[in-house]
C-alpha positions in Angstrom: -12.1 1.5 28.4 -10.8 4.6 26.3 -12.0 5.3 23.2 -10.8 8.1 20.8 -13.7 9.5 19.0 -11.9 12.6 17.1 -12.1 14.9 15.6 -9.5 13.7 13.4 -6.3 10.8 14.1 -5.3 10.3 17.8 -2.1 12.8 18.2 1.0 10.6 19.5 1.2 12.4 22.7 -2.6 11.6 23.1 -2.1 7.9 22.4 0.7 8.0 25.1 -2.0 9.3 27.7 -4.8 7.5 26.5 -3.1 4.2 26.9 -1.8 4.5 30.2 -3.2 1.5 32.5 -4.7 -0.1 29.4 -3.9 -4.1 29.0 -4.8 -3.8 25.4 -4.9 -1.6 22.2 -7.2 -1.5 19.3 -5.3 0.6 16.9 -5.2 1.8 13.3 -2.5 1.8 10.7 -2.0 5.6 11.2 -1.1 4.9 14.9 2.7 4.9 15.7 3.3 1.9 18.2 7.0 2.1 18.6 9.4 0.6 21.5 9.3 3.3 23.7 5.4 3.6 23.9 5.6 -0.2 24.3 8.4 0.1 27.2 6.3 3.2 29.0 3.1 0.6 29.1 4.2 -2.3 31.2 0.9 -3.7 31.8 0.1 -4.1 28.1 -0.8 -7.3 27.1 -2.0 -7.2 23.3 -2.2 -5.0 20.4 -4.8 -5.7 17.6 -4.6 -3.3 14.5 -7.2 -2.7 12.0 -4.7 -3.5 9.1 -3.0 -6.3 7.4 0.4 -4.4 7.5 2.2 -3.9 10.7 5.0 -1.5 9.9 3.3 0.9 12.0 4.4 -1.4 15.1 7.4 -2.6 16.5 6.4 -6.1 16.4 10.1 -7.3 17.5 9.6 -4.7 20.7 6.4 -6.1 21.6 7.3 -10.1 20.8 10.5 -9.3 23.6 7.7 -8.3 25.9 5.5 -11.4 25.4 2.7 -8.9 23.8 0.6 -10.6 21.2 0.1 -8.5 17.9 -3.0 -9.1 15.9 -4.1 -8.0 12.0 -6.7 -8.2 9.4 -5.4 -10.6 6.6 -6.9 -12.0 3.6 -9.9 -9.7 3.7 -8.8 -6.8 1.5 -7.2 -8.8 -0.9 -9.9 -8.5 -3.6 -10.5 -4.8 -2.8 -6.8 -3.7 -2.8 -6.5 -5.7 -6.2 -9.3 -3.3 -7.6 -7.6 -0.1 -6.4 -4.3 -1.3 -8.2 -5.8 -2.0 -11.1 -7.9 1.3 -11.1 -4.7 3.4 -10.4 -2.9 1.7 -13.3 -5.8 2.4 -15.9 -6.2 6.0 -14.4 -2.7 6.6 -14.7 -2.3 4.5 -18.3 -5.3 6.6 -19.8 -4.4 10.0 -17.9 -8.1 10.2 -16.6 -7.0 12.6 -13.7 -5.5 15.0 -16.2 -8.5 14.7 -18.3 -11.0 15.3 -15.6 -9.2 18.5 -14.4 -9.2 19.7 -18.0 -12.8 19.7 -18.1 -13.6 20.9 -14.9 -11.0 23.7 -15.1 -13.2 24.8 -18.4 -9.9 24.4 -20.8 -12.1 22.0 -23.1 -14.7 24.5 -24.0 -12.5 27.8 -23.9 -9.8 26.1 -26.2 -12.1 23.8 -28.1 -8.9 21.2 -28.1 -9.1 18.3 -29.7 -6.6 16.3 -32.3 -5.4 12.7 -33.1 -2.7 13.0 -30.0 -5.0 14.9 -27.6 -4.6 13.2 -24.0 -3.1 9.9 -25.8 -2.2 7.5 -23.2 -0.6 4.0 -22.8 -2.8 0.7 -24.0 -3.4 -1.6 -21.2 -4.6 -4.7 -23.2 -1.8 -6.8 -24.4 1.1 -4.9 -22.6 3.3 -6.6 -19.7 2.7 -6.1 -16.3 5.0 -6.6 -13.8 3.9 -7.7 -10.1 6.7 -6.8 -7.4 5.2 -9.0 -4.3 3.3 -12.5 -5.7 1.5 -12.8 -2.2 -2.4 -12.8 -2.3 -2.8 -9.3 -3.6 -0.3 -9.7 -6.4 -2.0 -12.8 -7.2 -5.2 -11.1 -7.3 -3.6 -8.2 -9.7 -2.4 -11.1 -11.8 -6.1 -12.3 -12.5 -7.2 -9.0 -13.3 -4.5 -8.7 -15.8 -5.5 -11.5 -17.7 -8.7 -10.2 -18.6 -7.0 -7.6 -20.3 -4.7 -10.2 -21.7 -1.7 -8.9 -20.3 1.8 -11.0 -20.0 2.3 -11.2 -16.5 6.0 -11.2 -14.8 6.7 -11.5 -11.2 9.2 -11.3 -8.7 8.9 -12.5 -4.9 11.6 -12.8 -2.3 10.2 -16.2 -1.8 9.8 -18.2 -5.3 6.3 -19.0 -5.8 4.8 -20.7 -8.8 1.3 -19.1 -10.0 -0.2 -20.3 -13.2 -0.1 -17.8 -16.0 2.8 -15.8 -14.4 6.6 -16.0 -15.4 8.7 -15.6 -12.4 11.7 -13.5 -13.2 14.6 -11.6 -11.4 13.6 -8.2 -10.5 15.8 -6.3 -12.5 14.6 -8.4 -15.5 10.8 -7.5 -14.7 11.4 -3.7 -14.4 13.6 -3.6 -17.7 10.5 -5.8 -19.6 7.5 -4.5 -18.1 4.9 -1.6 -19.5 3.1 -1.5 -16.1 4.9 -2.5 -12.5 2.5 -3.0 -9.6 4.1 -2.8 -6.2 2.4 -5.6 -3.9 4.5 -6.7 -1.2 5.1 -5.6 2.9 7.0 -2.8 3.8 10.4 -4.2 6.1 13.6 -3.7 6.3 14.5 -5.8 3.2 11.8 -4.0 1.1 12.5 -0.5 2.4 13.5 1.6 -0.9 13.9 -1.7 -2.9 12.5 0.5 -6.0 15.5 3.1 -5.5 17.2 5.3 -8.4 19.2 2.7 -10.2 15.9 0.3 -10.3 13.8 2.9 -11.5 16.2 3.6 -14.2 16.1 0.2 -15.3 12.4 1.1 -16.3 11.0 1.8 -19.8 10.8 5.4 -20.5 6.9 5.1 -20.9 6.5 2.7 -18.4 3.9 3.0 -15.3 4.4 2.3 -11.9 1.6 1.8 -9.4 2.0 1.4 -5.6 -1.0 0.3 -3.3 1.2 -1.6 -0.6 3.3 0.8 1.4 5.3 4.1 0.9 8.7 3.7 1.6 9.2 0.7 -0.6 9.6 3.3 -3.6 12.2 6.1 -3.3 10.0 8.8 -3.6 12.4 11.5 -4.4 14.0 9.4 -7.0 10.4 8.9 -8.6 10.0 12.5 -8.5 13.1 12.9 -10.4 12.2 10.1 -12.9 9.0 11.3 -13.5 9.7 14.8 -14.3 12.5 14.2 -16.4 10.7 12.2 -18.9 12.2 8.9 -17.5 8.9 7.4 -16.7 5.4 7.7 -18.0 3.0 7.9 -14.9 2.3 6.5 -11.4 -0.5 5.9 -9.7 -0.1 5.7 -5.8 -2.4 5.1 -3.1 0.4 5.2 0.0 3.1 7.4 0.6 6.2 7.2 3.1 4.7 9.8 5.3 1.3 10.1 5.5 -0.7 12.4 5.4 1.6 13.4 2.4 2.7 17.0 2.9 1.3 19.4 0.3 4.7 20.4 -1.1 5.8 16.9 -1.9 7.4 16.9 -5.2 5.0 14.0 -6.6 1.9 16.1 -6.1 3.0 18.9 -8.3 3.3 16.4 -11.0 0.7 16.2 -13.5 1.3 12.3 -14.4 1.0 10.9 -10.7 -2.2 10.0 -9.9 -2.4 10.2 -5.9 -5.0 8.6 -3.7 -5.1 9.0 0.4 -4.2 5.2 1.5 -8.0 4.0 0.3 -6.9 0.7 -1.4 -9.1 -1.5 1.3 -11.8 1.4 1.3 -14.9 -0.1 0.5 -17.8 -0.4 3.1 -17.7 -4.2 3.0 -14.1 -4.7 3.5 -13.6 -2.2 6.2 -16.4 -3.6 8.1 -15.0 -7.2 7.7 -11.6 -5.6 8.9 -13.1 -4.2 12.1 -14.7 -7.1 13.0 -11.5 -9.2 12.6 -9.8 -6.8 14.6 -12.5 -6.5 17.3 -12.2 -10.5 17.3 -8.3 -10.3 17.8 -9.2 -8.4 20.6 -12.0 -10.2 22.3 -9.9 -13.6 22.4 -6.9 -11.7 23.6 -9.3 -10.2 26.2 -10.5 -13.7 27.3 -7.2 -14.7 27.6 -7.1 -17.1 24.4 -5.0 -17.1 21.4 -5.6 -14.3 18.6 -7.2 -15.8 15.3 -5.0 -13.6 13.4 -1.4 -13.6 15.1 1.6 -12.1 13.4 4.0 -13.3 16.6 2.6 -16.2 17.5 5.8 -17.2 18.9 4.6 -15.1 22.2 2.4 -17.8 23.2 3.3 -21.0 24.9 4.3 -23.9 22.8 
């Protein structure tokens, strides 16, 4: 058994070396499990990821090899929805900007206050558009109900949810004051929110993404935010993580950025670790994983 104890994340070359001779892998979303890594380890039988999304794993390549892949669904739904709404509120009310203003001594030095001082957007009674009406999207909708928001939603597969109006994606973007991205990253959703679709949004709208980087075209988003074509964004995820220090989004005052912490509560992370470990233990015993993303690898 090989266990990476740090410091930091396990580099790709280190993962390649550590995995040699192993039958199974318990990994994180920061570990890139691509086809070449899978091909280089013919003894590999299972991959258990401590994550819901598995876009860091080449599931198609794993399935072709008969390698079962497990994840940790369901357990982080409410926690991630909390994070989505926290980013929504922080971006709407410019909380991070205001915090920097106070900590930088500007409030004291400038003695600044006026009727328009740090004005933001009202959340109560506004229209929220949810892109992806899975479990997390539905949990975000429940929180929106407490703020008296009108909720629109688009889902790749039509889904009826009480209190939520299903609309086409372009209509949702054009009508919403806030847009929350809550769907998985895949070939169909990569750059789903591109330059054309960002241009459909209201100039004073706020975009929130707690699902995966790559769903939103980040350069197009930075352009829209820096040219007053969009009011603000709250981002927990980026296409490249850790996000580079010179990323254009990080230089904008109207962006609230967090380091992929949507599921980061102690209770949720413990549950995720338990689920990933259970997937691993069942695979080691030769039993089906309780939470498997490619069950077709098992004999019928």
